[in-house]
N, C-alpha and C positions, 0 to 999 in steps of 0.2 A: 435470699440466695446469694448473700455476700456481694451484691452489686453486679454479679456476672449476668450479662444478658446475651443470649444467643441470637444471631440474626434470624429473623423470620423468613420463611420461604418466599422467594420472589414470585411474581404473578405467573411467570412461565412454568416454574416448578409446580405450582399449585394446579395449573391447567393439565399438567402431565401426570399428576399423582395417580389418577385412576388408571392411566395407561401403564405406569410403572408397576402398580399393584397387580394388574392383570397379567403383565409379563412375568412377574415373580411367581404368581399363582400357576402359570403354565409350567414353570420349571420345578416348583416345589408344590405339588398338589396337596389337597386335604387341608390339614390345619397348619401348614408350613408357613403361612403368611399371617401376620397379626397387624391389622390396620385400625381396629377399634381403640379409641382413646383410653377407655377404662382397662382394657386388656394390655395396653402398652405401658401402663403406669409403672409396673415393676421394673421396667427397663430405663426409667428416666434418669437414673444416676448409677454410679458404681459405689464402691466403699467410701468415696469422698462425697458424703451425702449433702454437704453444704452447697454443692453445685448440681443443679437439676435442669433437664431439658427434655421435653416430650419428644420421643423419636418421630421421624417422618413416617416410617414404616419399619416393621421388624420382620425378618425372614429367618427361618430355622431349617437350613439344609440338613440332609442326613447322609449324603454321599459326596465324595470328592468331585464326581461329575457335576453334581448340582452346584457345588461351590464354584467350579470352573465356569459353568454356564451363567451363573448370576454375575460373576465378576466380568465376564466377557460382555454381557448385556450392559452392565453399568459403564464399562469402559467405552463402548461404542456410542453410548447415549450421554456421556459426561455426567454420570450420577455418582455422587460421593458414597463411600462405604466405610462404616466403622465396625471393625471386628470386635466381638465380645466373647469372653469365656464365662466364668461363673460370676463375674461382676464384683469380685472382692478387691479390685485394684483400689489403692489408697491415694492415687495421684490424678484421678480423673481421666485415666487413659482410655476408658470405655464410655466416656460421656457422649451421649448421642448428639447428632446434628439435626437441626430443624429442617434441613433440606437434603438429608442423606439417609441411605438404607443402613439400619443396624442389623448386622449379621451375627446371630447367636450360634455358637458352635456346640451347644450343650446337648445336642442329639447324637454327637459323636462320642459314645460312652463305652466302647468295647475295648477290652484287652485282646489284641489281635494275635500276639505270639509271645511265648515265654521260652527263651533259649538259655537253659542253664549252662550248657556246654560253653557258650560264648558269653555267659554272664550278662545278658541283656534282655530287655522286654520291649515289644513294640505295641504301642497303645494309641488310641484315638485322643484328640486334644481335649475332649470333654471329660475324660477320666480324671477323678480327683487325685491329688497328690498322695494322700494316705492310702487310697485304694490300690496303688501299685505295690506298696509294701505289704498290704494285706493279702494280695494275690500270690505273693511268693514267700510269705512268712513261714508256711508249713515246711518249706524246703530249706529254711535257714538263711534266707536272703532278705535284702531290703533295699529301698531306694533312699539314698542319703539326704538330699535336700529336704528340709522339713519346716516350711514356713509355719508360723503360729496358726494360720488359717488352713492348714493342710487338710482338715476334715472336709473343707468346702472348696478350696481353690482348685482350679483345673490345671492339668499339666500344660495345656496350650497357653494359658495365661502365664504360667511359670516361665515358659520359653519367651513369651513376649516381654516380660519384665526382668528376666534373668534373676529369678527369686533365689533366696538363700535359706535362712533358718538357723536354728541353734547349733547345728552340726556343720555349718559351712566353713568354720575355721580350719578343721582338719580335712574335710572331704570336699570342699569347694561348693561353688554356686551351681545353678542349673547348667551354665555353660560348660562346666567341668564334668558334667554327668550326662549330657546328651550326646549321643553318637551319630544320630542322623535324623532328618526330617523329610517328610513330603510336604510341599507347600504349593500354593497356587498364586501366581502373579496377578496383578490387576488386569492384565490382558486376557486372563483365563488360562494361560499356559501353566501346566503342571510340571514342577521340577522336583528333583530329589537331590539332597545334599547329604554326604556322609552315608553311613549304613551301620552294619554290625561291627565293622572293623574299627580300630582305635584311632586311625587317622586317614586322611584322604589327600590325594595329590592336588596340586594347584592352589589357588587362592583359598583362604579359609573363610568361605562364604557362610558356613554354618555358624561361625562366631559372629559374623556380621548380622545374621538374622536373629540370633539369640540376644534378647535385650533391645530389639528394634521397635518395640511398643506398637506393633501392628501397622507400622508405616511402610513396610516393604513387601509383605506377602501375608497370606492367610495360611496358617499351618493346619494340615489335615491329618498328619500322622507323625508320631514321635518315637524314636528308638532311644531308650535310656539304658544307662549302665546299672547293673545290679551288683551289690556288694554282699559278701558273706558276713553274717553277723559276727562281731568280735567274740572271742571265747569268754571274755570277762569285761564287765563295765561297772564302775562305781562312781558315785557323785558325792561331792562335799559341799555343804552349805557353810559359807565363811562370812561372818559378820564383822563390820568395821565401824569405828566411831565417826568416820567421815567418808564422804564420797571420794575425796582426793586420795585418801589412804587406799581405798579399794582400787582406784584407777592405777595407782603406783604399783600395787600388787599384780595387777594384770600385766603391766609392762615387764615386771621382774620375772614373772613366770615364763613369758615368751623369751625373754633375754637369757633365761637359764637353759634354753633349748628344749623346753617341754611344750608339746603341741597337744592340748587337751582335745578330746572329741567334741566338747562344747564348753564355752565359758561365757556366762551371761551375768549381767549386773542389774540390780534394781535398787532404787533409793527408797527412803522411808515411806513416802506416800504410796508408792507402788507395792511395797512389801505389805503394808497394812491392808490395802485393798485386796491383794491376791490371797492373803491369809484368811481374811474374813469370808472370801468367796469359796476357796478350795479347802482350807484347813490343812495345809501341807506341812505344818509344823515350823513355819518360819519364825525366827526371833523378831519380836516387836520393839526391842530396846536398842536397835542398831540403826545407824544412819544409812548404811549401804550393805547390800548382800550380794556376794558372788556365788554362783553355782558353777562348780568346776567338775567336769566329768572326764575321767580317764578311761580309755578302753584299750584292749589288747590282751596279751597273755597275762594270766593272773599274777604271776610273780612281778612282771613289769608294772602292772597297775598298782600293786601294793607298794612297790618301791617309790613310784612317782607320787603317790598320795602323801607319803611321808615327806618327800621333798617339797611338795606344794604347801603342806602344813607349816614347814619350817619358814618358807618364804612369806606365808601369811603372818606368822608370828613376828617376823622381822618388820612387817609393815603395820604392826599394832592391832592385829585381829583380836577381837574380844569374844568371838563365838566360832566354834568349829564343830560340825556334826557330819560324819561320814555314813553313807548308806550301808546297811548291812544285808540288804536283800534287793532283788530287782524290783519288787513291788515298791519298796521305799524310794529307790532311785526314781522310778516313774512318777511317784507322788511329788518329789522335788520338782520335776519338770512340769507336772500338771499345773502347779501354781504359776510358773513362768509363762506357760503357753496360754493360760487364762487371764493374764495380766490386763490385756486390752479390754475384754468385757468386764473384768473386775473393776477397772477404773471407771467404766461407764455407770457403776452403781454409786459413785461418790460425786459425780458431777453431771448436770443435765446434758452437757455436750463436751466433747474433747476433740482436739485436732492432733492427729498422729503425724509427727514429722519423721523424716528419713534423710540422714546425712552421714558421711563417713569421714573420719579423721585419723591421723597417725596415732597409734596407741599411746605414745608418750605424751600426747597432748590432752589425754583424758582429764587430768586434774585441772588444767587451765580452762578447758571448755566447760566443765561442770561448774567451776567457780563463776565463770562469766554468765552461765545460764541462770544461776541464782540471782545475780545482779539484775539481769533482764527481767526475771520474774517479779522482783520488787518494783522495778521501773514501770512495768506494764500493769502491775496490780493483778496479775493472773498466776494461779498456781501451776506448777509443772511437775509431772511424775515421770521419772526416767526409767525406761526399760530398754535395754539394748544388747546387741551382740558385742560384748566387751572385747572378745578375742581379736576380732578384725576391725574394731573401731566403728562399727555401724550403729549410730545413735538412733533411738526411737523416742525422743521426748514427746510426752503427751501433754499438750497445753489444755488446761481445763477452763471452760467458759460456759456462759449461758446465752444461747442464741436469742432468748426472749428479752435480754437486756440490750437496749440500743447501743450499738458501737462495739460490743464485746467481740463479735466475730471478726470485725476489722482489726481490733487490737490483737486477737489471736493470730491472724494472718501476718501482721507486721512483726509480731514476736517470732513467729516461725521463720519469716524471711531473714530476720537478724541472725537466728541460729544458723541458717544455711550459709549466709555470707561469712559468718565466723568459721564455719567448717572449711570453706575455701581459703580463707586468710591464713589458717594454721597449717595449710598444706593438704587438705582433704578435698572431697568432691561433694557435689550437690545431692547425690543419691547413692545408696548402697544396693537397694533391691526393689524399691517401690516404683522407680521410674520417674520421668520428668512430667509426662502428661500435660495437663493444663496447670497443675499446681505450681510447678517450678519453671514453667516455660519462660516467664518474664525475668527469671533470675539467671538464665543461661549466659547472658553477657558478663555476669560476675565471674564466670569461669572461662569463657571462650570469647576471643575477639571475632571480628567479622570474617577474617580469613579462615579461622577454624570452623565457624558456622557454615561458611560457603562450601568448604570441602565436605562437611557432613551432608549438606543439601545435595551435593553432586552424587553422593551415594544414593540418597533418596530418589533422585531423578533417574538414576541408572535402572532402578527397579520399577519406578512409578512415574513415567514421564508426564502424565497429566495431573499429578498431585491429587489423586482421588481417594487414596487410602488413608483414612484417619487424619484428614487435614486439620490444621489448627492446633495440633499437639506438638510438643517438644520445641519447635522453632518459634522464637519470639516474633520474627518477621519472615516474610516469604518472598521468594523469587519465582517467577515462571522459569521452567526448566530451560527454555531457549536462552534466557538471559544468564542463567547460571553458567551455561557452557561458554559464554563470552567473557565472563568475569576474569580479571587478572588477579594474580596472587601477590601483587606488589604492594598491596595495602591501599590502592586507589579503587576500592570496590564501590560499585553503585549502591546506594541505600536500598534495602529491601522494602518494597511496598507493604503497607500494613495489611494484615489479615483481619477479618472481622473479630472484634474483641468479645470474649465471652462475658 
């Protein structure tokens, strides 16, 4: 488990376990409470499977009222709660606690309303990302954010992590495509932020909640923006003799004022793995491959594709193939979207990183990662959203070899520190969770973290929602309120180390 050890429940918590289970059973009758160890096993980790912890108890509410009553009970009895969507998080954001309730939202699976006139849909948080687009496809609409896990990840989890996807360059992240939410605070109070309208008065609390990683509230309903399908879309595969040349091409395309619908990059190991898995027609004799998609009116798409090919040639491209049908375009993307499982076929284990850098730093960072790979003796396959600089290096290792997972973690930490050093950030869409928690001081000083914790305390004064995530150290909310912003802050007391 990579040395992570969750604190065992204290004696008092164990004494009250039956009482807590009984109370939850009264709120969510039938099969809504899971307390058997074997039945709870699927919930012991999220997509960051190196870290595991058996839940204390799992509860599966079906209504907002049940969520409200569960949270109110837990608040009144000082019981911690970890919200969970589909469990595809790659940062340990849904890692259970040994002394807290794991609340799964996957029984909230209904599309509640589709409003084509206002170009929006209202869905429950357990609805998968792809299901939204499928529900409106017949009418010529779609939901733009499309994470690679869109077939499985839930829209509630997307809100928690502010997920992106291959089309986030032009159409934005979850934050840019969510119009409103219904959410329940730790006290059990139900709130509504935003709605079907494009903007709301007052503080932008919707933006605060989006990407808050389950630390502020539990989302029970989401209203998302629907977009009309573009009249034309074509994609180009562009191969380069080096990753640096590919990165330079990315920067030059954006500098030319061209905003592709999607622009993704893979290096040689990722290309080979994806091609062997999907047979998308990727060239195997290039060091880096760009997938550039243009969408809009057909005449505009054709013109911009010519310009992109010119920029690619100026950067030494050795391979160009443009899709001639929608089926071919989707095949190009199928390889990219399957890159993560494809890499799983060439290595016993891999560690998927997530950091974001300024586009012009792509060549520098890619070169540095190659040096790190040699230094750590671990291979790395690069797959990332090149257009917005969101890197997803996949560090290959074997957990059965002593010390390799620790090396992979150290390698990943060095990549993230480098992202910050070149002017980037620790995460683009996977969140901080437990994975990047201890790296937060590399980007934020104590004053920054104290202000962030004040926001947490405004929503959750007892720090019961998803504790132990994001913040490397923790203050009681009463102490946070007394802290000065002069730089003379009191040190945060340690939280239990995972």
